[in-house]
N, C-alpha and C positions, 0 to 999 in steps of 0.2 A: 504492498501497501504507499509506503513512503516515496518507494523508487517513483511508483505512478503518478503521486504527486507532485514529486521534482519533477518528472519529465514533464506532466500538464503544464509546470508554473514555466519553464524555460520554453514550452512551444509558444504560450501566450505571450511570454516579455520579446520573444522574437519579432512578435507582430510591431513592436512598434520600432525596428530596424527599418529603413528604407529599402524600399525594393523598386528596381527598374521596370518601368511600366510604358510602352510608346504609346503617344494620345490616338485619338480617332481621327481618321484624315484632317489635321492640324493645318490651318492656313497660314503657310511660312513665309509668302510677301504676295504684295499683289502692286500691281502697275495701273491706275495711279496708284502712290502708296495712301494709306487709309489716313485724311484729315491734311493730304497734301494740298498745295495751289499748283494748277499749272497753266500756264499761257495759253499754249494753244488745245484746241478740242484734241482728246482722244479718239482714234479712230477703233480700238478694242480695248476692251478690259483684260489684263490677264491674272489670274488666280493661280498660286502654285502651293501646292499641299505636299505633303511629306510622304503621301503615297499614291498608286495610280488610282485615280477614281471613273468611275465609267461616264460619258458624257451625257449618255444617254438617261442616266438619273438623275444628270444636275437639274438645278432650278435656279436661275440667276436673274435678277431682274435689275434696271437701272433705271431709274425714276428721276427725274426734277423735283422742283420744290411743288408743284401743280400737280403732281402725282403722273405726268405723261410718261409713258416707256422711251426709252431711248435703244431699246436694242433694235437691232437690224439684223437679223438672222439667228440660226440654232447656235446653242454653246457645242465647240468643236474642242478636241483636245490638240495642242500645240504639233507642229510634224516633224520639230525640233527637241520636242522636251517632253516625254509621256507624263510629267507631272503637271503640268501647266493645261488651265482651262483658257481658251480664248472666246470671249463675248464679242462679235463686233456691234458698232454705234454706229447713231445717225451721227451728222455734224451738228453737234450741241451748241448753244448758246453761251454768255458768261451766266455765273450761275452758281449754286449748290446743286450736289449728285449725290443721292441714296444709292448703294449697293447692297443689295441682299441676295445672299446665295445659301443654298443647300444642297449635299452630296451624301452619298451613303459610303460608309467605311468599308474597306473589306469586311469585318466582320457581321456586316450587314446593319447597323446601328444609324438613324440619318445623324448627322451632323450640322449645324447652320450656323449663320452670323452674319453681320450687317459693319459697315462701315461708308464713310463720308469723303468725298472729296469735292474741292470747287476749281472752277475755271475764271480764268482773269482776274487779275490786279484789284480789283473791285467788287467783289459779289455781294457785297451785302452782310447782313446779322444771316446765321443760319437760321432755317426754319424749323417747322415741328412737323417733321416726315410722318407720314402714314406708315409704320413698317407690317409687311404682309403677314396676315394670320396663319402662318405653318404652322400647324403646332402636332405633325404626326408624329408618331415615336413606334418604338420596337415592342413597347411594353404595352400592346393593346388585348382584351381580351382574346379577339378572335387568334391574332397570332399565338398567343402563348397557348392556347386550346390545340391549338393544331401541332405544336413543338414540343406540347407536354404529351400529347397522342402518341408523336412519333417516337419520342425518349422513352415512353412508357412499352411500347411496343416492340421495339428492338432490342430493351433490355431483358425484358420477360421472355423473347425469343430466346434470347441467348443463353440466360439462365436456365430456363427450361430443357435446351440442346443439353447444356453441364448435367442437368439432373437425370434426364434421361439416357445419357450414355456414359455417364462416368458413377454417379452417385448411388441412383436408385435401380442398375440394372442388375445385380445379384437377387433381386425381387421377382422377375419375371411377370409376375400376374400384377396386371394394372398397367403397364407400360405403356399401352396401347391408350391409355388415354390422356397421358402426359404427352404423346406422340401427338394426337390429336389437337392438346390446346398448343405445342408449339407451333405447329401449321396454321392456329387459327391467328396466334400473335404474329409469325411472321408475315402472314397474309395481310392483318393490318399495316403493320409497318410499311407494309411495299405500296400500297392503294394511300398512307396518309405524307408519306414523304415528299411526293413529288405536289399534292395538294396543298401542303407546308408552304413548299417551293413559288406555288402558283399565287396562293394569296400573298407571301412576302414580296412579289414581284410587283404585285395588282397596286400594293402602298408605296413601294417605292418608285413607280412610273405615276403616281397618282391617275390610275386607272380604276374604273371598273373590276371586279374579281368576274365579270361572266364575260370580260372582252378576250376571251381565249384565243381567237386566232392571233390577236396583237399582242399577247402575252408571252406567247408559249417562245417564239423567236428570242425575248428578251429573258427570259427564265437563265441562259447559260453568258449572259453578259456579265452580270456582278459575281466578283470573287467568292462570294456567299452563294449564290446560287451555282455556280460550277461546282462548289465543295458539296453541297446538297443532292445533285445530280450523280456525282459520282457516287456517294452513299445508297442511292438507289443501284446502281449497278451492283456495288457491292454485298447490298441483300441481296440481290437476285442470285449473284455464285453464292453467299452464303446457304440460302435456301436450297439449293440445286445439290452443294456439296452435304448440307445435314439432310436432306432427303435421303441422299444416295447412302450416307453415312449409317443410317437409323435401316434402311432397307436390307445393306449387307450383315447389319448388325444377328448375333445369333445371340442373346441373353441366357439362353438354356447352356450354352456352352462357356465354361468357365475362362479360356483362352479364346482370346479373337483370332484370326485369319490374318495375314499379309495383308492382303487386302482388304479387310475390314479397321485395322489399322492406320490404313494410307489413307481411307478415306476419312477416318476420323480425324488425325492429323489437318489433312486437307480442309475440311470444316472449320476447326479449331482455328487455324491460319488464317481464315477468311472472316470468321468473330473476330477475331483482334482487329483485322484491317476494317471493317465495322465500326469499329468504338474508337480508331484512330481517325476520324474524318471528321468527327463532332469539333474535336478541339483544334484540328489543322484549318479549319472553316469558322474558328470561333475565337475565343480570348486567347486560348493558347498560344495559337499561332502569331498572335500581338504583342505578347508579352516574354521580356526578357527575362532570364536567358531562356531559349526557345526551347531547346532540347529537354531543359529540365521541365519544363512549363508542359510541355505536350507528354510528356511521359508518366506527369503526375496526371494530368486529367485521363489521361486511357488508365493509368491504375486504377483512378476512380470510379468510372466507367465500370471496368470490368470487372472489379471487388462487387459493385453497385447489383451490377447483372447478376451475378452468382446468387446474390443477397434474396433480392427481388423475384427472378424465374424461379428460385429454389422453394419460397414460401406459396408463389400463385401454384408452381406441382404438387407440393404437399397439399394444397388444398383439392386439388383434384384427385390425389390419391386417397384421400380419406374419404372421398365419395365411392370409394369403389374396392377398395381394400379392406381385409379384418384388420383390429383394433393391434392386433402382434405384428402382422406386417409392417403396418402404420408406423408405429413405435421404433420399430427395427430403422427403417428409412428416415424416421425425424433422428435417431442417434449418428446414423452414418453423414447424414446434414448437418447435424450441429457442429461435428467438428469444422468439418468445409467453412460453413457459414463464420464461426469464432474467427476462423483467418483471414476469411473476407472483409470481417467489421475491422479489424487491427489494421488492414491495408485501405479499408475506406475512410477509418480517423486518422491515419498516417499522410495517403493523398492529399485528403480536404484541408489537413493542418496546413501542410506547405505548400499549397495552392496559395490559400489563404496569406501566407508570409509572402509569397511573390507578388500576388497582385490588390495586396493594399499594402500603401507607401507609408501609412503609420497607425498606431492602434487606435486611434483617436477615430478613425473612420472607419471602424468597425459599430460604431454605433451614431456617427453623425453623418453617414450617408446613406442612400437607399439601398445600395448595393453590399454595406457593410451590414446592415440590417436584414438584408433579405439570408444574409450567411447566417445569421445569428437565429430565425425561425428554420431555417433549413436545420441547422444542430440542434435546435431544440427537438425537433421531430425526429430524428434519427437517434438522440440521446433516450427520446420516448418509447421510440422503436428497441431499440438494445434494454433498457428496461424490462418490457415486454418478454423481449426474446431471452434475457436471465431466468423469468418467471419459467419460461417454457422451458430451460434446458434442466431446470431445477426438479420441477414439481407434475411434469406432465408425461413424464415416461410411460406410468402407467393409467394414462387417464386419457380415454380418446376423448371424451365430451371436454376437460379443458383444454385438451392440446386444439383443437378445434376452436375453443375463442380464442386462444391466444394466438396462433397462426393467424388467424382472420385479422386480430386487433394490428399484427404487425404488418401485414398486407396492406392495409387500410394507410397505416403511419407511414410505410416506406411509399408508398403512393403519392401520399401528401409530399412527402420531401422530394420526390421528383416534380411534382407542380412548381415548387422552391426552385428548383433546379433549372426548370424551365425558366422562371421568372429571372433568374438571376441571369443566365446565359443572355438575357433579352435587356439586361441592364450596363450602362458602360462602367468598368470599373474605375475608380477615383484618381484623375490625373496624380502621375509622378509629382510633379510640382507642389502638391501638398505636404509632401517630405521636408522641401525646405522653407518651410514657413515658420518653423518652430513653434510657439505658444502665440497665436495673435492674441491681442488684448479684447476684440471685440471682432465680429463679423458684420459687413452691411449689404443687408437686402436678398434679392431685388425689392423693389417697394419703398416707400418711405421710411426713411431711418431714425430713429432718434434715441442716441445712444451715450451713455456717461460710463466714462472709465476712470477710475483713481488709481492712482501711481506716485508713491514717493512723495506725497504732501500736496499733487497735484489733482485737481479734477479736469475734466475734460467733459464738456456738453460738445456732441456735432449732431446736428440736424440736416439731413438732404431728402432733396421730394424733388420730381415725383419717383427719381432714380429709375429709371424707364430706357431702353433703347433706344439712341435716335433720338432724346427728348432733353432741354434744355433744363440744366439741374438747379435746382438753387441751395449753396452750401450758406450754414450759421455755425460758426464756431464760438465757445464761451471759454475759457478758461481761468481756474481759480486756484489761487497758491494761498496756503495757510502759511500767514508771518511770523518767523521766529519772533517768542515771546521775549518782551525786553524787561529789566529787574529795576523795577520802580517798590514804591514804600509800598504801594497797595497791591501790589502784585497782578496789575490787570493788563491783559492781553491787547495789542493792538489789533483793529479789524481787520479781516481777512483781503489781501491782495488780491485783485481780480482785473482779468485783461481780456476784453472783447472784442471779437471780430466782428463785423456787421455782418449783414446776411448779403450774399451777390449771387451773380448769376452767372454760371460757366458751361462750356458745352461739354456734354458726356458722350461718346464713341459706344461705350460699352455698360450695361444694366449691371453688372457684379459690384 
């Protein structure tokens, strides 16, 4: 218990160490530069990102103070720089202009931003631009539902295959029901995966999901879409290899034939390849060190698949086999599940350390809070599993209840994982902030900070993107006491900065 406690404390403390994570399609450079003044009207706006983005999913608008579009053509990739998107413009007059952009990053998350520039030496005061209201996100009920169904079905199929061919094989009786469950799970995965890609592509392209003819050619245009289409091919390969391995298997024989062994290993390799794709098309491939991140993601999915699929298989077996045979299968599965849980915990802690730049982001960001929810569900499932391991080896009724509770909890954890993979991890820049005295927005801010005898009051409004902000600053310092006969203190020293108006290009 002491060793386990020390290990847990060390793992938790390591979350405070900074981790290296790449941003999601960060905008590195613009021409014209943000807030810059140019004398000659530009013929094109150039946007340079830190990764290659697909122009067919990009939305870029350039508008004047009256809201009139200045774009003269479609967004296209620069022929000389694959990281650059070019937006052709009409010949614009003197004045202020607003550039709004939205692109899809390599892991499927929409990223957006806004900046201004001005033409001419006397453009006048900055106007109050109307920023386009484009609020789409990867965390929508539809996308999460299809993502959850994709993960749940493919993980269940792999776990059921492992249970059927490796763990419950000596039972002989009742294996056909596990085979049927495997076929159903892999069938659902084969159907859910392309539907998920189609729904995500429709959201990326801002089209209706029923525009199938226009969406199908776009499904392979993004790195995310290409990754999940490869997942569909690997799922088909695993379905074929798994079906052949089960067909060649003779559970009544203790030893497998050479052909059966080769087919089994082929199916297991295909399953391993399937579990590698989600990380390659998601956060793991965008987080350094990439090899360690991909390995942790693969181990997390593999161990979770064995646990979840095995639990579903036990529920199926409970309907078909007598209590003695079922309890024998539970005993064999418990040993494997124990190892899977340890791998699940270790890989999950390792991935959390890599993805979270600081310990505080675990409870200050939506990504970190989702990790807490997922970890809580898995902890509850492990508690139920411990009861299952200790008290249900002689009671089929209690076993049915505890295994069913485990299935519900682990399935709920997969929902949390679907939400987690749809959220962008906290940016690495948070690791360099240290301990900020206060946060500022978005929205109107009234913040008071007291440090070393000073009282600082900051007022910012409206604190919105591309809208002039009013700032008010008041600093109060408690002056040192003077030694007098009455020992009375002087009044507080006060310095007040009157409100002023300033232009803000950002809303943070």
